[in-house]
C-alpha positions in Angstrom: -10.3 34.2 75.6 -9.1 31.8 72.9 -11.6 31.3 70.1 -11.7 27.6 69.1 -13.5 25.0 67.1 -13.3 21.2 67.4 -13.4 18.6 64.6 -14.0 14.9 65.3 -16.1 12.3 63.6 -17.2 11.0 67.1 -20.1 13.1 68.6 -19.2 11.8 72.1 -15.6 13.0 71.8 -16.9 16.5 70.8 -19.1 16.6 73.9 -16.1 15.8 76.1 -14.2 18.7 74.5 -17.2 21.0 74.9 -17.4 20.1 78.6 -13.7 20.5 79.2 -13.7 23.9 77.4 -16.4 25.2 79.8 -14.2 24.1 82.7 -11.1 25.7 81.4 -12.2 29.3 81.7 -10.0 30.4 78.8 -11.4 28.6 75.8 -14.5 29.9 73.9 -15.5 26.9 71.8 -17.5 28.5 69.0 -18.6 25.4 67.2 -18.0 21.6 66.6 -17.8 19.7 63.4 -17.8 16.0 62.4 -16.0 16.6 59.1 -13.1 18.8 57.9 -14.9 20.4 54.9 -17.5 22.1 57.1 -14.8 23.2 59.5 -12.8 24.8 56.7 -15.9 26.7 55.5 -16.4 28.1 59.0 -12.8 29.1 59.4 -12.9 31.1 56.1 -15.8 33.1 57.4 -15.0 33.2 61.1 -11.2 33.0 61.9 -10.3 31.2 65.1 -7.2 31.0 67.3 -7.2 27.3 68.1 -8.3 24.0 66.5 -9.0 20.8 68.3 -8.5 18.2 65.6 -9.0 14.4 65.5 -6.5 12.6 63.3 -8.1 9.3 62.3 -11.3 10.4 60.5 -13.3 9.2 57.4 -12.1 11.0 54.2 -9.3 13.4 54.9 -6.8 12.6 57.6 -6.6 15.3 60.3 -2.8 15.7 59.8 -3.2 16.1 56.1 -6.0 18.6 56.6 -3.9 20.7 58.9 -0.8 20.6 56.6 -2.9 21.9 53.7 -4.4 24.8 55.6 -3.2 28.3 54.6 -4.3 29.7 58.0 -2.0 30.2 60.9 -4.1 28.5 63.5 -2.8 26.8 66.6 -3.7 23.1 66.8 -4.2 20.5 69.5 -4.5 17.0 68.1 -6.9 14.6 69.8 -6.7 10.9 68.8 -6.8 7.4 70.1 -3.7 6.4 68.1 -0.4 7.1 69.7 1.6 6.3 66.6 0.7 9.8 65.2 2.4 11.7 68.0 5.7 12.4 66.2 3.9 13.5 63.1 1.7 15.8 65.2 4.7 17.6 66.7 6.4 17.7 63.3 3.7 20.2 62.1 4.3 22.3 65.2 1.2 21.2 67.2 0.6 22.9 70.5 0.0 19.5 72.1 -1.2 16.0 71.4 -4.0 14.5 73.5 -4.3 10.7 73.5 -7.9 9.6 74.1 -9.3 9.1 76.6 -7.7 12.2 78.2 -8.4 13.7 81.6 -9.5 17.3 82.4 -6.1 17.9 84.0 -4.3 16.8 80.9 -6.7 18.9 78.7 -6.0 22.0 80.9 -2.2 21.4 80.5 -2.7 21.6 76.7 -4.9 24.6 76.7 -2.5 26.4 79.0 0.2 25.9 76.4 -2.1 27.4 73.8 -2.8 30.4 76.1 0.9 31.0 76.6 1.6 30.8 72.9 -1.2 33.3 72.0 0.0 35.6 74.8 3.6 35.5 73.4 2.3 36.4 69.9 0.3 39.4 71.2 3.1 40.6 73.5 5.7 40.8 70.8 3.3 42.7 68.5 5.2 41.3 65.5 4.5 38.5 63.2 6.9 35.8 64.2 6.5 33.2 61.4 4.8 32.3 58.2 3.4 29.0 57.0 4.5 27.8 53.6 3.4 24.7 51.8 6.2 22.9 49.9 7.1 19.2 49.2 3.6 18.1 50.4 4.3 19.6 53.9 3.3 22.7 55.7 6.5 24.5 56.8 6.5 26.9 59.7 9.3 29.5 58.9 10.5 31.8 61.6 11.0 35.4 60.3 14.4 35.5 62.0 15.7 32.6 59.9 14.9 34.3 56.5 18.1 35.6 54.8 16.4 36.4 51.4 13.7 35.3 49.1 14.6 34.7 45.4 12.0 34.7 42.6 12.3 31.9 39.9 9.5 32.5 37.4 6.4 30.8 39.0 8.4 29.6 42.1 10.2 31.3 44.9 13.3 30.0 46.8 13.5 30.9 50.5 17.1 31.0 51.8 17.3 30.3 55.5 20.1 30.7 58.1 21.5 27.3 59.1 18.6 25.4 57.4 17.8 23.9 54.1 16.4 26.2 51.3 12.7 25.9 50.7 11.3 26.1 47.2 7.6 26.5 46.5 5.2 27.4 43.8 4.3 31.0 44.8 4.7 34.4 43.2 6.8 37.3 44.6 3.6 39.3 45.0 1.9 36.5 47.0 4.9 36.0 49.4 5.1 39.8 50.0 1.5 39.7 51.1 2.4 37.1 53.8 5.3 39.1 55.1 5.2 42.1 57.5 5.7 45.3 55.5 7.9 46.9 58.1 10.4 44.0 58.0 10.9 43.1 54.4 11.6 45.0 51.2 11.6 44.1 47.5 14.9 45.3 46.1 14.9 43.7 42.7 12.4 41.9 40.4 13.8 38.7 41.7 14.7 39.5 45.3 13.0 40.3 48.6 15.3 40.9 51.7 14.7 41.3 55.4 15.8 44.8 56.4 17.5 43.8 59.6 19.7 41.3 57.9 21.3 43.9 55.5 25.0 44.1 56.1 26.1 46.7 53.5 24.7 48.6 50.5 27.3 49.4 47.9 27.5 50.1 44.2 23.9 49.0 43.5 24.2 45.8 45.5 23.1 44.6 48.9 25.1 42.2 51.0 23.5 39.8 53.5 25.9 37.4 55.0 27.6 35.7 51.9 24.9 36.8 49.4 25.5 39.8 47.1 22.1 40.9 45.7 21.6 43.4 42.9 19.4 46.5 43.4 16.9 46.9 40.6 16.6 50.4 39.1 12.8 50.6 39.8 13.4 49.8 43.5 16.2 52.4 44.2 13.8 55.1 45.5 12.1 52.7 47.9 15.5 51.6 49.2 16.6 55.3 49.7 13.5 55.9 51.9 14.7 53.3 54.3 18.4 54.1 54.2 
């Protein structure tokens, strides 16, 4: 079962979602909320897999709320305004339901969420991280990361075939977001994905065109892996 909550400022809309969730057989709707602040407090205490989220609400816009979340939760947007569709998919939404939506359309969306959750559990590995930068929430696939470079209070994430992402985050904080088995800190200013290492030679590591120094305090840890 997929654990979910729903956020919408219209009580009637929440009742429709409740009813459809019961019909789905795969969604356990734990609670509903009419404002984002209460929803966030619940998520901090009781993590969920899926969020049904209205966009046009008093106070914080649903899209802005989701972009600012530090939790990796699937989202299905529900709204009466079609002009938000592109923005919804730009934040990697599972689906976008335009009100009023039918049970059939709702089940199509929840089936996508079920397949996404199944894929995550099947691989057994963390597939991506969420990083907030430039007023956006970026979903970064692990496979795309070439290296992470520390710059005082910031980090720079170098990605294969994509633009570099710079964000205000410490090296310690980014390490906590990464799977321990896949990434290694090799220098005070560098974290590298183990599977991307091409060569290790003369106190340096090569990943594609990058040549990264190995810090003296990290040599023993590197020797354990190689």
